[in-house]
N, C-alpha and C positions, 0 to 999 in steps of 0.2 A: 634289746636284742637278746633272743634266747641263745645260749651257748651250746652249739653242737660239739660233740666230741667223737671223732675229729670233725673239723669244719669242712663242709663241701665247698670246693673251689671251682666248681663248674666243669665243663667239658670242652673238648677241642677235637678236631679231626686232623690226622696227618696229611698235610698238603703235598701235592706233587713236587713243589720246589724244595721241600724238606728232605727229599730222598737223595742219597749219594750214589756213587758208582758201585757200591756193594748191594744196592737194592733195598736198603732199609733207611730209617731216619738217621740223618747225620747228627753227630754229637752236639754240634753247635745249636741245633734246633731244639734239643732237649732243654737247654738253658733258656731259650726263647719261650718255649711252651710253659716251663715252670714260672718264668717271669710274668707271663700273661695271666697265669692262674693266681699268682701272688697279687697282681693288680686287682683282680676280681675280689680277692679276700680283703685287701686293704680298702677297697671301695666300700665293702660291707662294714668295716671298722671305722669309717669316716676318716681315714688317713691316706686316701689315694689322691688322685689328681685334683679333685675339688678342694681337699684339705690343703694341698700345696699352694693352690691359687689363692685361697682364703688367708692362709697364715704365713706363707713363705717358709714353712718347715717341711721336711720330708724325711724319708728313711733311705739310707745308703747301705747296700749289702757290703759287709766287710770280708766275709769268707763264705765259700760254698764248697760242698763236697757232693758231687753227683755220682751215683752208682747206676750203671747200665746193666740191668738184670736179664731182660728178655727183649729181643728186638721187636719193633713195630714197623709196619710198612704203610705205603700209600693207602689212604682211605680208612685206616684203622681209627675207630673212635677211642678217645682218651678221656679218663675221668681223674680229677685231682682232689686231694685232701690236704689239710693243714693241721698240724699238731704242734701246739705251743709247748716247748720243753722247759724254757726258763725265761725270766725277764728281770730287768731292773729299771730304774727311772729313765735310762737312756737307750737300753738295748733290748732286743728280742732274739731268742734262740728258738728256732722252729725246724720242723721236719715235714717235708712234703712228699706225698706219694703220687705216682702216675700209674694208673691201672688201665688195662685194656677195658674199654667201655662196654664191651659185650661179654667176653669170657671172664673178665675180672682178674686176670693174672697181673702180678706186679711187674711192670716194665722198667721202672726207674724210681730212684728216690733222690731228693735234694735236701741236704741239711744246710741251713744257713744261719748266720748271725748278722743282724741288721742294726744300724745305729741311727737314732733320731738326730737330725741335723738342722740347725738354723741356717738357712740358705743365704741370708744377708752376711753373716759372719763366717760362713763355711766352717763351722765348728759344731761339735756335739752340743746338744741341749736336752734338758729333761722334757719328756712328753708332758702334755697338759694333764692335769689331775684326772679328767674324765677318761683319757686313754689309759692312764696308769691303773685306774679302777677297773676298766674293761679288761685289760690284759691280766690283772690279778684274778678276776673272776674266771677268765678263760683258763688261766694256768691251774686254778683249783679244779676245774672240771676236767681238763685234759690230763692232770696228774693221776686221775683215777684209772686211766688206761695203761695197758702194758707198754713198756718202753719198746720202740720199734727196733727190729733187727737192723744192725748196721749203724746205729746211733753212735756218734763219736769215733767212728772207725778211722784209723789212720791208713795211709797208703804205703804199700811196700810189697815185696815178694815174700811169700810164706815158704818156709823150708821145712 
């Protein structure tokens, strides 16, 4: 697998059922859209649904920080990217962007930490060596890019 930096996580379109009474995409559907984009990325890494079925191991998201930067509305095309920030044998820290698929503006970001889990034991477990090597290679490629704005940002009111 060639390592893109950042990794393209595919596209989506804002569906009518994702629109709230304010006329834009509801906050809950941002999480769904990011999760579906992550599934596409994990399928490319061979740690998606087929991996879970084959090994009974998976990734659980431990923490998420979503920033809503510019609204999107029904029918808007969306494009997603994935940037690996850090890794260890059991965890991944990554940053995803959601851009408008035509105009390219940054609509939202999702920063997440995921844990590799043995589903039989329901406990953390080291990733297989092949995945550890893949994510080490990806981290080296992604580390060459500038750190994204908003990375590690805490929530609060600024005075």
